[in-house]
C-alpha positions as CSV (number, residue, x, y, z in Angstrom):
1,X,75.9,69.5,33.0
2,X,73.8,66.9,31.0
3,X,71.3,64.5,32.5
4,X,72.4,60.9,33.0
5,X,69.9,58.5,31.8
6,X,70.3,54.8,32.9
7,X,69.1,51.9,30.8
8,X,69.0,48.3,32.0
9,X,71.1,45.7,30.2
10,X,68.0,43.3,30.3
11,X,64.6,42.6,28.6
12,X,64.0,44.9,25.7
13,X,67.7,46.3,25.8
14,X,68.5,43.7,23.1
15,X,65.7,44.7,21.0
16,X,65.7,48.5,21.1
17,X,68.8,49.9,22.7
18,X,70.3,51.5,19.5
19,X,67.0,53.5,19.1
20,X,66.8,54.4,22.7
21,X,70.4,55.6,22.9
22,X,70.0,57.7,19.7
23,X,66.9,59.4,21.2
24,X,68.4,60.3,24.4
25,X,71.7,61.3,23.0
26,X,70.0,63.6,20.6
27,X,68.3,65.3,23.5
28,X,71.5,66.2,25.1
29,X,71.5,63.3,27.7
30,X,74.3,61.0,28.9
31,X,73.3,57.4,28.4
32,X,74.6,55.0,31.1
33,X,74.0,51.1,30.7
34,X,74.0,48.8,33.7
35,X,76.9,46.4,34.0
36,X,77.1,43.1,32.2
37,X,75.1,40.4,34.2
38,X,77.0,38.8,37.1
39,X,75.9,36.4,39.8
40,X,75.7,39.3,42.2
41,X,73.3,41.3,39.8
42,X,71.1,38.2,39.5
43,X,71.1,37.4,43.2
44,X,70.0,40.9,44.0
45,X,67.3,40.6,41.4
46,X,66.0,37.4,42.9
47,X,66.0,38.9,46.4
48,X,63.9,41.8,45.3
49,X,61.4,40.0,43.2
50,X,58.4,38.2,44.2
51,X,58.7,34.4,44.0
52,X,56.4,34.0,40.9
53,X,58.4,36.4,38.7
54,X,60.1,34.8,35.7
55,X,63.9,34.8,35.3
56,X,64.0,37.8,32.9
57,X,62.1,39.9,35.4
58,X,64.4,39.0,38.2
59,X,67.4,40.0,36.2
60,X,65.7,43.2,35.2
61,X,65.4,44.2,38.8
62,X,69.0,43.3,39.5
63,X,70.1,45.6,36.8
64,X,67.8,48.4,38.1
65,X,69.6,48.1,41.6
66,X,73.0,48.3,39.5
67,X,71.9,51.4,38.0
68,X,70.7,53.0,41.2
69,X,74.3,52.3,42.5
70,X,75.7,54.1,39.7
71,X,73.9,57.3,40.9
72,X,72.1,58.0,37.5
73,X,69.7,60.9,37.4
74,X,66.9,58.8,36.1
75,X,66.0,55.2,34.6
76,X,64.2,54.7,31.4
77,X,61.5,52.1,32.3
78,X,58.9,52.3,29.5
79,X,55.5,50.7,29.8
80,X,55.4,48.9,26.5
81,X,52.0,47.4,25.6
82,X,52.3,46.9,21.9
83,X,54.9,47.7,19.2
84,X,52.8,46.6,16.2
85,X,49.1,46.4,15.3
86,X,46.7,43.7,16.8
87,X,49.7,42.2,18.8
88,X,50.7,42.7,22.5
89,X,53.8,42.1,24.5
90,X,53.8,39.8,27.6
91,X,51.9,41.4,30.6
92,X,55.2,41.7,32.5
93,X,56.1,44.7,30.1
94,X,52.9,46.5,31.0
95,X,53.7,46.5,34.7
96,X,57.5,47.1,34.7
97,X,57.2,50.7,36.2
98,X,55.2,49.4,39.1
99,X,57.2,46.4,39.7
100,X,60.4,48.5,39.5
101,X,59.1,51.0,42.1
102,X,57.6,48.4,44.5
103,X,60.5,45.9,44.4
104,X,63.6,48.0,44.3
105,X,64.3,50.4,47.0
106,X,65.6,54.0,46.4
107,X,65.4,54.3,42.7
108,X,65.7,57.5,41.0
109,X,63.0,59.2,38.8
110,X,61.5,56.7,36.4
111,X,60.9,57.6,32.9
112,X,57.9,55.5,32.4
113,X,56.2,56.7,29.1
114,X,53.7,54.3,27.8
115,X,54.2,52.8,24.2
116,X,51.1,51.4,22.8
117,X,51.2,51.2,19.0
118,X,48.0,49.1,18.5
119,X,45.4,51.2,20.5
120,X,47.2,54.5,21.3
121,X,49.7,55.4,18.5
122,X,49.1,59.2,18.6
123,X,49.2,59.2,22.3
124,X,52.3,57.2,22.3
125,X,53.8,60.0,19.9
126,X,52.8,62.7,22.2
127,X,54.1,60.9,25.2
128,X,57.6,60.7,23.7
129,X,57.5,64.3,22.7
130,X,56.5,65.0,26.4
131,X,59.3,63.1,27.7
132,X,61.7,65.1,25.7
133,X,60.4,68.2,27.4
134,X,62.0,66.6,30.6
135,X,65.3,67.4,29.0
136,X,64.5,71.1,28.3
137,X,64.0,70.6,24.6
138,X,61.5,72.0,22.5
139,X,59.0,70.2,20.1
140,X,61.4,70.6,17.1
141,X,64.3,69.1,18.8
142,X,62.1,66.1,20.1
143,X,61.0,65.4,16.7
144,X,64.6,65.4,15.5
145,X,65.4,63.0,18.5
146,X,62.5,60.7,17.3
147,X,63.8,60.8,13.7
148,X,67.3,59.9,15.0
149,X,66.0,57.0,16.9
150,X,64.2,55.6,14.1
151,X,67.1,55.6,11.9
152,X,69.3,54.0,14.4
153,X,66.7,51.3,15.0
154,X,66.3,50.5,11.4
155,X,70.0,50.3,10.9
156,X,70.4,47.9,13.7
157,X,67.4,45.6,12.5
158,X,68.9,45.7,9.0
159,X,72.3,44.6,10.4
160,X,70.5,41.7,12.4
161,X,69.2,40.4,9.1
162,X,72.7,40.3,7.9
163,X,73.5,37.4,10.2
164,X,74.5,39.4,13.2
165,X,73.2,38.6,16.7
166,X,72.3,41.6,18.9
167,X,75.2,41.0,21.0
168,X,77.4,41.0,17.9
169,X,76.2,44.4,17.0
170,X,76.2,46.0,20.6
171,X,79.7,44.9,21.1
172,X,80.7,46.3,17.6
173,X,81.9,43.1,16.0
174,X,82.8,43.9,12.4
175,X,81.9,40.6,10.9
176,X,79.1,38.3,11.9
177,X,80.3,34.8,13.2
178,X,79.2,31.8,11.1
179,X,80.4,29.5,8.4
180,X,80.0,26.3,10.5
181,X,79.4,22.9,9.0
182,X,76.2,22.4,10.9
183,X,73.3,25.0,10.8
184,X,71.2,25.1,13.9
185,X,68.3,27.5,14.8
186,X,68.3,28.9,18.1
187,X,64.9,30.0,19.2
188,X,64.2,32.2,22.2
189,X,63.7,35.6,23.4
190,X,66.7,37.9,22.6
191,X,66.9,39.0,26.2
192,X,67.5,35.3,27.2
193,X,69.9,34.3,24.3
194,X,72.0,37.2,24.3
195,X,72.6,37.8,28.1
196,X,75.7,35.6,28.3
197,X,75.4,34.9,32.0
198,X,71.9,33.4,32.1
199,X,72.3,31.7,28.8
200,X,75.7,30.2,29.7
201,X,77.0,32.0,26.6
202,X,74.9,29.7,24.5
203,X,75.3,31.3,21.1
204,X,79.1,31.7,21.4
205,X,79.6,28.1,22.5
206,X,77.7,26.9,19.5
207,X,79.9,28.9,17.3
208,X,83.0,27.4,19.0
209,X,81.6,23.8,18.1
210,X,81.4,24.9,14.5
211,X,77.8,25.6,14.4
212,X,76.1,28.2,12.0
213,X,73.6,29.7,14.3
214,X,70.2,31.1,13.0
215,X,68.0,33.2,15.3
216,X,64.7,34.9,14.6
217,X,66.2,38.3,14.5
218,X,68.0,37.3,11.4
219,X,64.9,36.6,9.4
220,X,63.0,39.1,7.6
221,X,59.5,40.1,8.8
222,X,57.8,38.6,5.6
223,X,59.4,35.1,6.4
224,X,58.2,35.2,9.8
225,X,54.6,36.2,8.6
226,X,54.8,33.3,6.0
227,X,55.7,31.1,8.7
228,X,52.5,31.6,10.7
229,X,50.2,31.1,7.7
230,X,49.7,27.4,8.6
231,X,48.3,28.3,12.0
232,X,44.5,28.1,12.6
233,X,44.6,31.0,14.9
234,X,47.0,34.1,15.0
235,X,49.2,34.5,18.0
236,X,48.7,37.9,19.6
237,X,52.0,38.0,21.6
238,X,54.5,39.6,19.5
239,X,57.4,37.6,20.7
240,X,55.6,34.5,20.6
241,X,54.5,35.1,17.1
242,X,58.2,35.8,15.9
243,X,59.5,32.6,17.5
244,X,56.6,30.5,16.1
245,X,56.9,32.0,12.7
246,X,60.6,31.7,12.3
247,X,60.6,28.1,13.6
248,X,57.8,27.2,11.0
249,X,59.6,29.0,8.3
250,X,62.8,27.4,9.0
251,X,60.9,24.0,9.2
252,X,59.4,24.4,5.7
253,X,62.6,25.6,4.1
254,X,64.5,22.6,5.5
255,X,67.8,24.5,5.6
256,X,68.7,23.7,9.2
257,X,70.0,20.4,10.7
258,X,68.6,21.0,14.3
259,X,66.7,23.3,16.5
260,X,67.4,24.6,20.1
261,X,64.6,26.0,21.9
262,X,65.4,28.2,25.0
263,X,62.6,29.0,27.4
264,X,62.4,30.5,30.9
265,X,60.9,28.6,33.6
266,X,57.7,29.9,34.7
267,X,56.9,31.9,31.4
268,X,53.3,31.1,30.2
269,X,54.0,32.2,26.6
270,X,57.2,30.2,26.4
271,X,55.6,27.1,27.6
272,X,52.8,27.1,25.0
273,X,54.9,28.3,21.9
274,X,57.7,25.9,22.7
275,X,55.3,23.1,23.0
276,X,53.8,23.9,19.7
277,X,57.1,24.1,17.9
278,X,58.2,20.9,19.3
279,X,55.1,19.1,18.1
280,X,55.5,20.3,14.6
281,X,59.1,19.2,14.4
282,X,58.5,15.8,16.0
283,X,55.6,15.0,13.9
284,X,57.7,15.5,10.9
285,X,60.7,13.6,12.2
286,X,63.2,15.4,10.2
287,X,64.8,17.8,12.4
288,X,66.0,17.1,16.0
289,X,64.9,19.6,18.6
290,X,66.7,20.4,21.9
291,X,64.6,22.2,24.6
292,X,66.6,24.0,27.4
293,X,64.6,25.6,30.2
294,X,66.7,28.2,32.1
295,X,66.3,29.8,35.6
296,X,68.5,31.1,38.4
297,X,69.5,27.5,39.3
298,X,70.6,26.3,35.8
299,X,74.0,24.9,36.0
300,X,76.5,25.5,33.2
301,X,78.2,22.1,33.1
302,X,74.7,20.4,32.4
303,X,73.9,22.9,29.6
304,X,77.3,22.4,27.9
305,X,77.3,18.7,28.1
306,X,73.5,18.5,26.4
307,X,74.9,21.0,23.6
308,X,77.9,19.0,22.9
309,X,75.8,15.8,22.9
310,X,73.2,17.5,20.6
311,X,75.8,18.8,18.0
312,X,77.6,15.5,17.9
313,X,74.3,13.7,17.1
314,X,73.6,16.2,14.4
315,X,77.0,15.6,12.8
316,X,76.4,11.9,13.0
317,X,73.1,12.2,11.3
318,X,74.7,14.3,8.5
319,X,77.5,11.7,8.1
320,X,75.2,8.7,7.7
Protein backbone atom coordinates (compact mmCIF):
# COMPACT_ATOMS: atom_id res chain seq x y z
CA UNK A 1 0.00 0.00 0.00
CA UNK A 2 1.48 3.35 -1.06
CA UNK A 3 2.02 6.27 1.31
CA UNK A 4 -0.50 9.10 0.95
CA UNK A 5 0.99 12.60 0.86
CA UNK A 6 -1.31 15.54 1.44
CA UNK A 7 -0.66 18.90 -0.24
CA UNK A 8 -2.68 21.94 0.89
CA UNK A 9 -4.47 23.79 -1.92
CA UNK A 10 -3.08 27.10 -0.66
CA UNK A 11 0.01 29.34 -0.69
CA UNK A 12 2.71 27.82 -2.95
CA UNK A 13 0.36 25.19 -4.36
CA UNK A 14 -0.34 27.51 -7.30
CA UNK A 15 3.38 28.04 -7.90
CA UNK A 16 4.89 24.58 -7.55
CA UNK A 17 2.22 21.86 -7.40
CA UNK A 18 3.08 20.20 -10.75
CA UNK A 19 6.70 19.74 -9.63
CA UNK A 20 5.71 18.51 -6.19
CA UNK A 21 3.19 16.05 -7.59
CA UNK A 22 5.68 14.64 -10.09
CA UNK A 23 8.29 14.23 -7.33
CA UNK A 24 6.08 12.26 -4.96
CA UNK A 25 4.44 10.16 -7.66
CA UNK A 26 7.89 9.18 -8.97
CA UNK A 27 8.65 7.96 -5.44
CA UNK A 28 5.56 5.75 -5.51
CA UNK A 29 3.43 7.91 -3.21
CA UNK A 30 -0.22 8.78 -3.69
CA UNK A 31 -0.79 12.55 -3.75
CA UNK A 32 -3.97 13.92 -2.19
CA UNK A 33 -4.87 17.60 -2.46
CA UNK A 34 -7.15 19.37 0.00
CA UNK A 35 -10.61 20.37 -1.20
CA UNK A 36 -11.41 23.62 -2.98
CA UNK A 37 -11.68 26.50 -0.54
CA UNK A 38 -15.06 26.88 1.13
CA UNK A 39 -16.38 29.10 3.90
CA UNK A 40 -15.98 26.19 6.32
CA UNK A 41 -12.30 25.72 5.41
CA UNK A 42 -11.57 29.44 5.77
CA UNK A 43 -13.50 29.69 9.05
CA UNK A 44 -11.50 26.76 10.43
CA UNK A 45 -8.25 28.49 9.50
CA UNK A 46 -9.40 31.75 11.11
CA UNK A 47 -10.17 29.89 14.35
CA UNK A 48 -6.79 28.13 14.35
CA UNK A 49 -4.61 31.12 13.43
CA UNK A 50 -3.34 33.93 15.62
CA UNK A 51 -5.11 37.25 15.11
CA UNK A 52 -2.12 38.87 13.37
CA UNK A 53 -1.86 36.21 10.64
CA UNK A 54 -2.59 37.34 7.08
CA UNK A 55 -5.43 35.86 5.04
CA UNK A 56 -3.27 33.39 3.03
CA UNK A 57 -1.85 31.88 6.25
CA UNK A 58 -5.32 31.54 7.79
CA UNK A 59 -6.48 29.81 4.63
CA UNK A 60 -3.43 27.52 4.65
CA UNK A 61 -4.22 26.37 8.18
CA UNK A 62 -7.78 25.61 7.15
CA UNK A 63 -6.51 23.43 4.31
CA UNK A 64 -4.19 21.60 6.72
CA UNK A 65 -7.20 20.74 8.87
CA UNK A 66 -9.03 19.55 5.75
CA UNK A 67 -6.14 17.19 4.91
CA UNK A 68 -6.04 15.95 8.50
CA UNK A 69 -9.69 14.96 8.19
CA UNK A 70 -8.87 13.07 4.98
CA UNK A 71 -6.58 10.79 7.05
CA UNK A 72 -3.48 11.24 4.90
CA UNK A 73 -0.26 9.59 6.13
CA UNK A 74 1.78 12.81 5.96
CA UNK A 75 1.54 16.41 4.79
CA UNK A 76 4.14 18.19 2.66
CA UNK A 77 4.89 21.50 4.39
CA UNK A 78 8.34 22.65 3.26
CA UNK A 79 10.25 25.48 4.92
CA UNK A 80 10.98 27.60 1.86
CA UNK A 81 13.54 30.30 2.54
CA UNK A 82 14.59 31.21 -1.02
CA UNK A 83 14.02 29.93 -4.54
CA UNK A 84 16.60 32.11 -6.32
CA UNK A 85 19.92 33.80 -5.66
CA UNK A 86 19.94 36.88 -3.40
CA UNK A 87 16.15 36.82 -2.94
CA UNK A 88 13.93 35.55 -0.15
CA UNK A 89 10.32 34.62 0.36
CA UNK A 90 8.07 36.24 2.92
CA UNK A 91 8.91 35.22 6.53
CA UNK A 92 5.63 33.33 6.78
CA UNK A 93 7.07 30.65 4.49
CA UNK A 94 10.04 30.19 6.82
CA UNK A 95 7.81 29.39 9.76
CA UNK A 96 5.08 27.35 8.12
CA UNK A 97 6.01 23.98 9.70
CA UNK A 98 6.02 25.49 13.20
CA UNK A 99 2.79 27.41 12.61
CA UNK A 100 1.18 24.24 11.33
CA UNK A 101 2.20 22.15 14.35
CA UNK A 102 1.27 24.72 16.98
CA UNK A 103 -1.95 26.01 15.43
CA UNK A 104 -3.65 22.89 14.06
CA UNK A 105 -4.27 19.95 16.39
CA UNK A 106 -3.64 16.28 15.61
CA UNK A 107 -1.83 16.72 12.31
CA UNK A 108 -0.10 13.68 10.80
CA UNK A 109 3.66 13.61 10.11
CA UNK A 110 4.90 16.83 8.52
CA UNK A 111 7.44 16.60 5.69
CA UNK A 112 9.23 19.89 6.42
CA UNK A 113 12.35 19.82 4.26
CA UNK A 114 14.14 23.19 4.04
CA UNK A 115 14.53 24.77 0.61
CA UNK A 116 17.12 27.54 0.57
CA UNK A 117 18.56 28.05 -2.89
CA UNK A 118 20.44 31.24 -2.03
CA UNK A 119 22.52 30.06 0.95
CA UNK A 120 22.20 26.29 1.13
CA UNK A 121 21.73 24.92 -2.37
CA UNK A 122 23.73 21.74 -1.75
CA UNK A 123 22.03 21.17 1.61
CA UNK A 124 18.65 21.67 -0.07
CA UNK A 125 19.50 19.02 -2.64
CA UNK A 126 20.65 16.63 0.09
CA UNK A 127 17.50 17.33 2.06
CA UNK A 128 15.30 16.39 -0.87
CA UNK A 129 17.26 13.18 -1.40
CA UNK A 130 16.86 12.40 2.30
CA UNK A 131 13.14 13.05 2.03
CA UNK A 132 12.96 10.44 -0.73
CA UNK A 133 14.35 7.85 1.68
CA UNK A 134 11.18 8.33 3.75
CA UNK A 135 9.43 6.43 0.95
CA UNK A 136 11.94 3.59 0.92
CA UNK A 137 13.70 4.79 -2.23
CA UNK A 138 17.41 4.69 -2.91
CA UNK A 139 19.49 7.61 -4.14
CA UNK A 140 19.20 6.71 -7.83
CA UNK A 141 15.40 6.67 -7.64
CA UNK A 142 15.42 9.91 -5.67
CA UNK A 143 17.48 11.61 -8.37
CA UNK A 144 15.00 10.37 -10.98
CA UNK A 145 12.18 11.86 -8.92
CA UNK A 146 13.96 15.24 -8.77
CA UNK A 147 14.50 15.14 -12.53
CA UNK A 148 10.82 14.34 -13.10
CA UNK A 149 9.84 17.24 -10.84
CA UNK A 150 12.11 19.63 -12.73
CA UNK A 151 10.62 18.65 -16.09
CA UNK A 152 7.03 18.94 -14.83
CA UNK A 153 7.71 22.36 -13.29
CA UNK A 154 9.40 23.69 -16.42
CA UNK A 155 6.49 22.52 -18.59
CA UNK A 156 4.05 24.18 -16.18
CA UNK A 157 5.90 27.51 -16.23
CA UNK A 158 6.22 27.41 -20.02
CA UNK A 159 2.47 27.02 -20.31
CA UNK A 160 1.88 29.93 -17.95
CA UNK A 161 3.83 32.13 -20.36
CA UNK A 162 1.46 31.09 -23.15
CA UNK A 163 -1.36 33.00 -21.47
CA UNK A 164 -2.73 30.39 -19.08
CA UNK A 165 -3.33 31.11 -15.40
CA UNK A 166 -2.27 28.51 -12.81
CA UNK A 167 -5.92 27.60 -12.35
CA UNK A 168 -6.36 27.10 -16.11
CA UNK A 169 -3.55 24.53 -16.13
CA UNK A 170 -4.41 22.76 -12.90
CA UNK A 171 -8.01 22.38 -14.09
CA UNK A 172 -6.69 21.10 -17.46
CA UNK A 173 -8.33 23.72 -19.68
CA UNK A 174 -7.18 23.13 -23.25
CA UNK A 175 -7.17 26.74 -24.42
CA UNK A 176 -6.28 29.86 -22.46
CA UNK A 177 -9.19 32.25 -22.02
CA UNK A 178 -8.62 35.64 -23.57
CA UNK A 179 -9.33 37.72 -26.60
CA UNK A 180 -11.26 40.45 -24.79
CA UNK A 181 -11.48 43.97 -26.18
CA UNK A 182 -9.93 45.50 -23.04
CA UNK A 183 -6.55 44.34 -21.71
CA UNK A 184 -6.10 44.57 -17.95
CA UNK A 185 -3.12 43.54 -15.84
CA UNK A 186 -4.10 41.82 -12.60
CA UNK A 187 -1.19 41.94 -10.19
CA UNK A 188 -1.18 39.95 -6.98
CA UNK A 189 0.11 36.72 -5.49
CA UNK A 190 -0.95 33.59 -7.35
CA UNK A 191 -2.32 32.10 -4.13
CA UNK A 192 -4.73 35.04 -3.82
CA UNK A 193 -5.73 35.43 -7.46
CA UNK A 194 -6.29 31.75 -8.22
CA UNK A 195 -8.25 30.78 -5.14
CA UNK A 196 -11.76 31.39 -6.46
CA UNK A 197 -13.26 31.74 -2.97
CA UNK A 198 -11.07 34.43 -1.42
CA UNK A 199 -10.66 36.30 -4.73
CA UNK A 200 -14.41 36.12 -5.45
CA UNK A 201 -13.48 34.41 -8.74
CA UNK A 202 -11.85 37.65 -9.84
CA UNK A 203 -10.04 36.42 -12.96
CA UNK A 204 -13.04 34.50 -14.29
CA UNK A 205 -15.35 37.47 -13.68
CA UNK A 206 -13.08 39.81 -15.61
CA UNK A 207 -12.95 37.38 -18.50
CA UNK A 208 -16.75 37.14 -18.47
CA UNK A 209 -16.80 40.93 -18.81
CA UNK A 210 -14.77 40.64 -22.02
CA UNK A 211 -11.43 41.52 -20.44
CA UNK A 212 -8.14 40.05 -21.65
CA UNK A 213 -6.31 39.33 -18.38
CA UNK A 214 -2.54 39.54 -17.93
CA UNK A 215 -0.80 38.29 -14.76
CA UNK A 216 2.85 38.31 -13.76
CA UNK A 217 3.11 34.53 -14.37
CA UNK A 218 2.43 35.15 -18.06
CA UNK A 219 5.57 37.28 -18.48
CA UNK A 220 9.05 35.96 -19.16
CA UNK A 221 11.67 36.31 -16.40
CA UNK A 222 13.68 38.64 -18.66
CA UNK A 223 10.71 41.01 -18.97
CA UNK A 224 10.24 41.13 -15.21
CA UNK A 225 13.96 41.75 -14.72
CA UNK A 226 13.91 44.60 -17.24
CA UNK A 227 10.95 46.10 -15.40
CA UNK A 228 12.97 46.43 -12.19
CA UNK A 229 15.94 48.19 -13.84
CA UNK A 230 14.49 51.62 -13.07
CA UNK A 231 14.41 50.94 -9.32
CA UNK A 232 17.12 52.58 -7.25
CA UNK A 233 17.33 49.55 -4.98
CA UNK A 234 16.63 45.89 -5.69
CA UNK A 235 13.62 44.22 -4.03
CA UNK A 236 14.79 41.20 -2.09
CA UNK A 237 11.36 39.53 -1.79
CA UNK A 238 10.90 37.14 -4.72
CA UNK A 239 7.16 37.66 -5.11
CA UNK A 240 7.37 41.40 -4.51
CA UNK A 241 10.08 41.67 -7.15
CA UNK A 242 7.95 39.73 -9.65
CA UNK A 243 4.90 41.90 -9.01
CA UNK A 244 6.85 45.14 -9.22
CA UNK A 245 8.86 44.09 -12.26
CA UNK A 246 5.78 42.91 -14.13
CA UNK A 247 3.86 46.10 -13.33
CA UNK A 248 6.71 48.38 -14.44
CA UNK A 249 7.33 46.37 -17.62
CA UNK A 250 3.65 46.54 -18.61
CA UNK A 251 3.62 50.26 -17.86
CA UNK A 252 6.63 50.87 -20.09
CA UNK A 253 5.19 48.81 -22.93
CA UNK A 254 1.83 50.59 -22.79
CA UNK A 255 -0.05 47.48 -23.90
CA UNK A 256 -2.69 47.50 -21.13
CA UNK A 257 -5.68 49.75 -20.55
CA UNK A 258 -5.95 49.23 -16.79
CA UNK A 259 -4.30 47.71 -13.72
CA UNK A 260 -5.98 45.80 -10.86
CA UNK A 261 -3.85 45.35 -7.74
CA UNK A 262 -4.93 42.64 -5.29
CA UNK A 263 -3.41 42.74 -1.80
CA UNK A 264 -4.02 40.84 1.43
CA UNK A 265 -4.94 42.96 4.44
CA UNK A 266 -2.10 42.86 6.94
CA UNK A 267 0.57 41.85 4.41
CA UNK A 268 3.63 44.07 4.88
CA UNK A 269 5.31 43.41 1.49
CA UNK A 270 1.97 43.87 -0.33
CA UNK A 271 1.34 47.24 1.30
CA UNK A 272 4.76 48.55 0.23
CA UNK A 273 4.92 47.11 -3.30
CA UNK A 274 1.34 48.04 -4.18
CA UNK A 275 1.95 51.60 -2.96
CA UNK A 276 5.05 51.85 -5.17
CA UNK A 277 3.15 50.54 -8.21
CA UNK A 278 0.27 52.96 -7.61
CA UNK A 279 2.65 55.91 -7.42
CA UNK A 280 4.31 55.05 -10.73
CA UNK A 281 0.99 54.64 -12.54
CA UNK A 282 -0.68 57.70 -11.01
CA UNK A 283 2.33 59.87 -11.75
CA UNK A 284 2.07 59.04 -15.46
CA UNK A 285 -1.74 59.53 -15.49
CA UNK A 286 -2.17 57.18 -18.43
CA UNK A 287 -3.35 53.86 -17.01
CA UNK A 288 -6.06 53.73 -14.28
CA UNK A 289 -5.40 51.55 -11.22
CA UNK A 290 -7.91 49.73 -9.02
CA UNK A 291 -6.65 48.49 -5.63
CA UNK A 292 -8.57 45.63 -4.00
CA UNK A 293 -7.63 44.67 -0.45
CA UNK A 294 -9.05 41.32 0.62
CA UNK A 295 -9.50 39.56 3.94
CA UNK A 296 -11.94 37.05 5.44
CA UNK A 297 -14.61 39.77 5.71
CA UNK A 298 -14.49 40.97 2.09
CA UNK A 299 -17.94 40.97 0.48
CA UNK A 300 -18.46 39.60 -3.01
CA UNK A 301 -21.09 42.17 -4.04
CA UNK A 302 -18.78 45.09 -3.32
CA UNK A 303 -15.89 43.57 -5.29
CA UNK A 304 -18.08 42.78 -8.30
CA UNK A 305 -19.58 46.28 -8.33
CA UNK A 306 -16.13 47.89 -8.25
CA UNK A 307 -14.89 45.62 -11.06
CA UNK A 308 -17.88 46.37 -13.26
CA UNK A 309 -17.50 50.11 -12.73
CA UNK A 310 -13.76 49.91 -13.44
CA UNK A 311 -14.21 47.97 -16.70
CA UNK A 312 -17.00 50.31 -17.83
CA UNK A 313 -14.71 53.28 -17.19
CA UNK A 314 -11.90 51.66 -19.22
CA UNK A 315 -14.25 51.09 -22.16
CA UNK A 316 -15.44 54.69 -21.94
CA UNK A 317 -11.83 55.92 -22.02
CA UNK A 318 -11.12 53.80 -25.09
CA UNK A 319 -14.21 55.14 -26.87
CA UNK A 320 -13.38 58.85 -26.48
